[in-house]
C-alpha positions as CSV (number, residue, x, y, z in Angstrom):
1,M,-23.9,0.5,3.6
2,G,-20.2,1.2,4.6
3,S,-18.5,-0.1,7.5
4,P,-18.6,2.1,10.5
5,R,-15.1,3.7,11.4
6,L,-13.4,2.6,14.8
7,D,-12.9,5.5,17.0
8,R,-12.4,3.8,20.4
9,L,-11.5,0.6,21.6
10,S,-15.1,-0.4,22.5
11,D,-15.5,-0.1,18.8
12,V,-13.1,-3.2,18.6
13,Y,-14.9,-5.2,21.0
14,A,-18.7,-4.9,19.6
15,F,-17.2,-5.4,15.9
16,E,-18.3,-8.9,14.5
17,P,-16.9,-9.9,11.2
18,G,-19.4,-12.7,10.7
19,T,-18.9,-16.2,9.2
20,A,-20.1,-16.6,6.2
21,R,-17.0,-15.0,4.6
22,L,-13.4,-15.3,3.4
23,F,-10.6,-14.9,5.7
24,S,-9.6,-11.4,3.8
25,A,-10.6,-8.0,4.9
26,T,-13.4,-5.9,2.8
27,H,-12.4,-2.7,1.3
28,E,-15.0,-1.3,4.0
29,E,-13.5,-2.9,6.9
30,I,-10.0,-1.3,5.6
31,L,-11.1,2.1,5.2
32,S,-13.0,1.8,8.2
33,G,-9.8,1.2,10.6
34,K,-10.8,-2.4,11.6
35,T,-7.3,-4.0,10.1
36,T,-5.4,-1.6,12.0
37,D,-3.3,-2.7,15.0
38,I,-5.5,-2.7,17.8
39,Y,-2.8,-0.6,20.1
40,F,-3.6,2.5,17.6
41,V,-6.8,2.5,18.7
42,K,-5.9,2.5,22.2
43,T,-3.7,5.6,21.5
44,R,-6.9,7.4,20.4
45,D,-8.7,6.5,23.6
46,I,-5.5,8.1,25.7
47,L,-5.2,11.1,23.8
48,D,-8.8,11.9,23.4
49,A,-8.7,11.5,27.3
50,C,-6.0,14.2,27.4
51,G,-7.6,16.2,25.1
52,R,-4.7,15.8,22.7
53,L,-6.4,13.9,20.0
54,D,-6.3,16.2,17.4
55,A,-2.3,17.2,18.0
56,P,-0.7,18.1,14.7
57,V,1.6,15.1,14.0
58,V,4.1,14.2,11.1
59,A,4.6,10.7,10.2
60,E,7.7,9.8,8.0
61,I,7.9,6.6,6.3
62,F,11.2,5.1,5.2
63,A,12.8,1.1,4.2
64,K,15.9,-0.3,5.2
65,R,16.2,-1.4,1.9
66,G,16.1,0.6,-1.6
67,G,13.9,-0.2,-4.1
68,V,10.8,0.5,-6.3
69,F,8.3,2.9,-4.8
70,A,4.6,1.9,-5.4
71,G,1.1,1.8,-3.5
72,I,0.9,5.7,-3.0
73,P,-2.4,6.1,-5.0
74,E,-4.2,3.4,-2.2
75,V,-2.8,5.7,0.5
76,V,-4.1,9.0,-1.0
77,S,-7.9,7.2,-1.5
78,L,-7.7,5.8,1.8
79,L,-6.8,9.4,3.6
80,E,-9.3,10.9,1.1
81,D,-11.7,13.7,2.8
82,T,-9.3,14.1,6.0
83,G,-7.3,17.2,4.8
84,V,-3.9,15.9,5.5
85,E,-1.1,16.9,3.5
86,I,0.5,14.2,1.9
87,L,4.3,14.2,0.4
88,S,5.7,11.3,-1.5
89,L,7.8,10.0,-4.2
90,R,6.1,9.3,-7.6
91,E,5.2,5.6,-8.5
92,G,7.9,4.0,-10.0
93,D,10.8,6.0,-8.4
94,I,13.9,4.4,-7.2
95,F,14.6,5.2,-3.4
96,A,17.7,4.5,-1.5
97,P,17.8,2.9,1.9
98,D,16.5,4.9,5.1
99,E,15.4,7.7,2.4
100,V,12.2,9.3,3.2
101,V,9.4,8.0,0.6
102,T,6.2,9.3,1.9
103,R,5.5,12.5,4.7
104,I,2.0,12.9,6.0
105,S,1.2,15.9,7.8
106,G,-2.2,16.6,10.0
107,P,-4.5,15.9,13.3
108,Y,-3.5,12.5,14.9
109,S,-7.2,11.9,14.7
110,A,-7.3,12.0,11.1
111,F,-4.7,9.8,10.1
112,G,-2.9,8.3,13.1
113,M,-4.9,5.0,13.7
114,Y,-4.0,3.8,9.8
115,E,-0.4,3.3,10.4
116,T,-0.6,-0.4,10.2
117,V,-2.9,0.0,6.9
118,I,-0.7,2.6,5.0
119,L,2.7,0.9,6.1
120,G,0.8,-2.5,4.4
121,M,0.0,-0.8,1.3
122,L,3.1,0.6,0.6
123,A,5.4,-2.3,1.7
124,S,3.6,-5.1,-0.2
125,S,3.2,-2.9,-3.5
126,T,6.9,-1.7,-3.2
127,G,8.1,-4.9,-2.3
128,W,6.5,-6.7,-5.3
129,A,7.6,-3.6,-7.6
130,T,11.0,-4.1,-6.6
131,A,11.4,-7.8,-7.0
132,A,9.7,-7.2,-10.6
133,R,11.8,-4.6,-11.6
134,E,15.1,-6.5,-11.0
135,C,13.8,-9.4,-13.2
136,V,13.0,-6.9,-16.0
137,E,16.8,-5.4,-15.7
138,A,17.9,-9.1,-15.5
139,A,16.0,-10.1,-18.5
140,G,18.1,-7.6,-20.5
141,G,15.3,-6.4,-22.4
142,K,13.4,-9.8,-23.1
143,P,10.0,-9.7,-22.2
144,V,8.9,-10.4,-18.6
145,L,5.7,-12.3,-17.7
146,S,3.9,-11.8,-14.4
147,F,2.6,-15.4,-13.5
148,G,2.6,-15.0,-9.5
149,A,-1.3,-14.6,-8.8
150,R,-1.1,-18.4,-8.0
151,H,1.2,-18.0,-4.8
152,V,-0.7,-15.4,-2.9
153,H,-4.1,-14.7,-1.8
154,P,-6.8,-13.7,-4.6
155,A,-7.8,-10.9,-2.0
156,V,-3.9,-9.3,-3.2
157,S,-3.6,-10.8,-6.6
158,S,-4.7,-7.5,-8.5
159,V,-2.5,-5.0,-6.0
160,M,0.8,-7.8,-7.0
161,E,-0.1,-7.5,-10.9
162,R,-0.2,-3.5,-10.8
163,A,3.0,-3.4,-9.1
164,A,4.5,-5.6,-11.5
165,V,3.2,-3.3,-14.2
166,V,4.8,-0.1,-12.2
167,A,7.9,-1.8,-12.4
168,G,7.9,-2.0,-16.2
169,L,6.6,-5.7,-16.6
170,R,4.6,-5.4,-20.1
171,R,2.7,-8.8,-19.4
172,R,0.4,-9.8,-16.8
173,Q,-2.0,-12.6,-16.3
174,L,-4.9,-11.5,-14.2
175,H,-7.5,-8.3,-15.8
176,P,-7.7,-6.6,-12.6
177,G,-4.2,-6.0,-12.1
178,G,-3.6,-4.8,-15.7
179,Q,-6.5,-2.8,-15.7
180,A,-5.8,-1.0,-12.5
181,G,-2.5,-0.2,-13.5
182,G,-3.8,1.1,-16.8
183,H,-3.2,-1.5,-19.4
184,R,-4.6,-4.3,-21.1
185,T,-3.9,-8.0,-20.0
186,P,-3.6,-10.4,-23.0
187,G,-2.4,-13.6,-20.5
188,H,0.1,-16.0,-21.6
189,H,1.2,-19.3,-21.3
190,P,2.7,-20.6,-18.1
191,P,6.5,-20.1,-17.8
192,R,8.5,-22.9,-17.1
193,R,10.2,-21.1,-14.2
194,H,10.1,-17.7,-12.2
195,T,12.9,-14.9,-11.1
196,D,12.0,-13.2,-7.7
197,R,14.9,-10.9,-6.6
198,R,14.5,-8.5,-3.9
199,G,16.5,-5.6,-2.5
200,H,17.6,-3.1,-5.0
201,P,19.3,0.3,-3.4
202,G,18.7,3.1,-5.7
203,D,19.3,6.9,-6.5
204,S,17.7,9.5,-3.8
205,Q,14.8,11.8,-5.5
206,D,12.7,14.7,-3.8
207,L,9.5,14.1,-2.5
208,R,6.8,15.0,-4.7
209,R,3.8,16.8,-3.2
210,L,0.4,14.9,-3.8
211,P,-2.7,17.4,-3.0
212,P,-4.9,16.0,-0.7
213,R,-8.3,15.3,-2.0
214,R,-11.5,17.3,-0.3
């Protein structure tokens, strides 16, 4: 049974995650809003009391540094059945500093509470994809191996591996990461050194429409 969605502040206080578990959130907890910043739940209460919870809003997401865009499929899955409209760059597109990479339109009640989750999904995947792409470019055509799973929590290691695949890495160590990116995972010997270079300004791209999943 899935975790019930948070609707108001009282739901936050009533939630008990339990102790026989890892520190990371479950998929059900993420999808139900339990990993959002609490002030977004308070905002729902305030808007509901004012009769404005379903007010139409537009959210635009951008970054102060350019890079390689990644992570939008998770956002689409998160907002499935909400009826919101999502305009976005494509996975792997290069974007410039301050360029809008995703625009979400719809009633606040449908997605406003998920701002923390949406930003986290896009920021982590985009950051890893950007670093991986710079490694690929620095290698000048030589194979680049992804071997970073030992440096992040296992709960997000497959997300990192998938972002590396989006950025152009052809080899990765974790099967779930390669599988999520639609690639086989051959594995490799541990490399002697790792290169992790971040921040790559790029050319502007037009937003591509992603149809809402109903």
